[in-house]
C-alpha positions in Angstrom: -15.0 1.3 0.1 -12.6 3.1 -2.2 -10.0 0.4 -2.0 -12.6 -2.3 -2.5 -13.8 -0.6 -5.6 -10.2 -0.2 -6.9 -9.1 -3.7 -6.4 -12.3 -5.4 -7.6 -12.5 -3.2 -10.7 -8.9 -3.5 -11.8 -8.1 0.1 -11.2 -4.7 1.2 -9.9 -3.8 3.0 -6.7 -0.3 4.6 -6.3 0.2 3.1 -2.9 -0.8 -0.4 -3.9 1.3 -0.2 -7.1 4.5 0.5 -5.0 4.0 -3.0 -3.6 2.6 -5.1 -6.4 4.8 -4.0 -9.3 8.2 -4.1 -7.5 7.1 -7.6 -6.3 6.7 -8.6 -9.9 10.1 -7.3 -10.8 11.8 -9.0 -7.8 10.2 -12.3 -8.7 11.2 -12.1 -12.3 7.7 -11.5 -13.7 8.2 -8.0 -15.1 10.9 -5.4 -16.1 11.9 -2.7 -13.7 11.0 0.1 -16.1 7.5 -1.1 -16.4 7.2 -1.0 -12.6 8.5 2.6 -12.6 6.1 3.5 -15.4 3.1 2.2 -13.5 4.1 3.9 -10.2 4.7 7.3 -11.9 1.5 7.2 -14.1 -0.6 6.0 -11.1 0.8 8.9 -9.0 -0.2 11.4 -11.7 -3.5 9.7 -12.3 -4.4 9.7 -8.6 -3.6 13.4 -8.4 -5.8 14.2 -11.4 -8.5 12.0 -10.0 -8.3 13.6 -6.6 -8.5 17.1 -8.1 -11.3 16.1 -10.3 -13.4 14.6 -7.5 -12.7 17.6 -5.3 -14.0 19.9 -8.1 -17.0 17.6 -8.5 -17.7 17.7 -4.8 -17.5 21.5 -4.9 -19.8 21.8 -7.9 -22.3 19.6 -6.1 -22.5 22.2 -3.3 -21.1 19.7 -0.8 -17.9 21.6 -0.1 -19.6 24.0 2.3 -20.5 24.3 6.0 -18.9 21.8 8.3 -17.3 20.0 5.4 -15.4 23.0 4.1 -14.4 24.1 7.6 -13.1 20.7 8.4 -11.2 20.5 5.1 -9.5 23.8 5.8 -8.7 22.7 9.4 -7.2 19.4 8.1 -5.1 21.1 5.4 -3.5 23.4 8.0 -2.7 20.4 10.2 -1.3 18.4 7.4 1.2 21.1 6.3 2.5 22.0 9.7 3.7 18.6 10.9 7.1 18.8 9.3 8.7 16.7 6.5 10.1 14.0 8.8 6.8 13.4 10.6 4.8 13.2 7.3 7.4 10.9 5.8 7.2 8.5 8.7 3.5 8.6 8.8 3.5 7.8 5.0 5.6 4.7 5.8 3.1 3.6 8.5 0.2 4.2 6.2 1.4 2.3 3.2 2.5 -0.7 5.3 -1.1 -1.1 6.3 -2.5 -0.3 2.9 -0.3 -2.9 1.2 -1.2 -5.4 3.8 -4.8 -4.8 2.9 -4.0 -5.3 -0.8 -2.2 -8.6 0.1 -4.8 -9.9 2.5 -7.7 -9.5 0.1 -6.0 -11.8 -2.4 -6.5 -14.7 0.1 -10.3 -14.5 -0.4 -12.3 -15.5 -3.4 -15.6 -13.7 -2.5 -16.4 -10.1 -2.0 -17.2 -10.5 1.7 -13.8 -12.1 2.4 -12.0 -9.4 0.4 -13.8 -6.7 2.2 -12.8 -8.2 5.6 -9.2 -8.3 4.5 -9.3 -4.7 3.5 -11.4 -3.3 6.3 -9.1 -3.8 9.3 -5.8 -2.5 8.0 -7.4 0.5 6.4 -9.5 1.4 9.4 -6.3 1.0 11.5 -4.2 3.5 9.4 -7.1 6.0 9.4 -7.5 5.7 13.2 -3.7 6.1 13.7 -3.6 9.3 11.7 -1.1 8.1 9.1 -0.7 9.9 5.8 -2.0 8.4 2.5 -1.0 10.2 -0.7 -4.1 9.4 -2.8 -6.5 10.4 0.1 -4.5 13.7 0.5 -4.6 14.3 -3.2 -8.4 14.7 -2.7 -8.6 16.3 0.7 -6.0 19.0 0.1 -7.5 20.2 -3.2 -10.9 20.3 -1.5 -9.4 22.7 1.1 -7.9 24.8 -1.7 -11.3 25.2 -3.2 -12.8 26.0 0.1 -10.2 28.6 0.9 -11.1 30.5 -2.3 -14.6 31.3 -0.8 -14.9 34.4 1.4 -16.8 32.6 4.2 -14.0 30.0 4.6 -11.0 32.1 3.9 -8.3 31.6 6.5 -5.0 33.6 6.6 -3.3 30.4 7.8 -4.7 28.4 5.0 -1.9 27.0 2.7 -1.9 27.2 -1.1 -1.6 24.2 -3.2 2.2 24.7 -3.7 2.7 24.5 0.1 0.5 21.5 0.3 2.5 19.8 -2.4 5.9 20.5 -0.8 4.9 20.1 2.8 2.7 17.1 2.6 2.2 15.3 -0.8 5.9 14.9 -1.6 7.1 13.6 1.8 3.9 11.5 2.0 4.6 10.1 -1.5 8.2 9.1 -0.5 7.1 7.5 2.7 4.4 5.5 0.9 7.1 4.4 -1.6 9.5 3.2 1.0 6.9 1.2 2.7 5.7 -0.4 -0.5 9.1 -1.2 -2.0 11.3 -1.9 1.0 9.0 -3.1 3.7 6.5 -5.0 1.7 8.0 -6.0 -1.7 11.6 -6.7 -0.5 10.5 -7.9 3.0 8.0 -10.5 1.6 10.5 -11.6 -1.0 13.2 -12.0 1.6 11.0 -14.4 3.6 8.9 -16.0 0.9 10.2 -15.2 -2.5 13.4 -15.1 -4.6 15.5 -13.1 -2.2 15.2 -16.0 0.1 17.0 -18.2 -2.4 20.2 -16.3 -2.4 23.2 -18.4 -1.2 23.9 -16.3 1.8 20.4 -16.8 3.1 20.2 -20.6 2.5 20.4 -22.9 5.5 23.3 -25.4 5.5 22.0 -28.9 5.1 23.3 -31.5 7.5 24.8 -34.7 5.9 22.5 -37.7 5.9 23.7 -41.3 6.6 22.5 -44.2 4.4 20.0 -46.3 6.3 20.6 -50.0 7.1 18.2 -52.6 5.7 16.5 -52.8 9.0 15.9 -49.0 8.9 14.3 -49.0 5.5 10.8 -49.8 6.7 8.1 -47.5 5.1 7.7 -44.4 7.2 4.3 -43.6 8.5 2.4 -40.8 6.8 2.9 -37.6 8.9 -0.1 -35.7 10.2 -0.8 -32.3 8.6 1.4 -29.7 10.1 -0.7 -26.6 11.1 2.4 -24.4 11.0 3.3 -25.4 7.4 3.7 -22.5 5.1 0.9 -21.9 2.6 1.6 -22.3 -1.1 2.1 -18.5 -1.7 4.9 -18.5 1.0 7.0 -21.3 -0.6 10.2 -20.2 -2.3 9.5 -22.3 -5.4 6.1 -20.7 -6.0 6.9 -17.1 -5.1 4.5 -14.9 -3.2 4.4 -12.5 -6.2 2.3 -15.0 -8.0 -0.5 -13.8 -5.7 0.1 -10.1 -5.8 1.5 -9.3 -9.2 -0.8 -11.1 -11.6 
């Protein structure tokens, strides 16, 4: 639901921005410093938004009982996995999140967009991958719960530990997936990176046809394997994701 709200309202998510804005740069539609600015500002904005909504949840009295206990339990789990594991889980997460961002562009109605979003997002959650914006809410929620006597836990981490042991490696993993796997990967197959001379296929020489061979060719049947417009090198896939 959150990603549907974000994409349909024109808001910006850090994880999606690591895919869409570098794609715009690679396809020549934006300057690199603008992409960096969007990514950095969205990272800070998502952190502020996560903290703000965690405080709002707490003030509403919802950060109590099973919710608070689960938030503390999750926070301990998220800071004890190790940098490498969190980094790799961040890569797996944002590959799926960015696929959701891309797939929803193929639909023109809300139902179609929701279908494009639902399956990749539910998959990353079911796999237990690490998503920076989600953690920017869940971990502060645990910090607030740990301040209460009934949910205090000696193993509970402080926000500094959460930042170093989870949010930072998760951020970097999300960034690698968005920029390298999605932006550069899609551009390599469907965008401007495909047009580099070293990637072009050598064209075979053609012989001039004889007069007998110059009969009009029959109209070929539609090829179901033909690339869609967004995948053609002359159109650029970033026309879809970076507008």
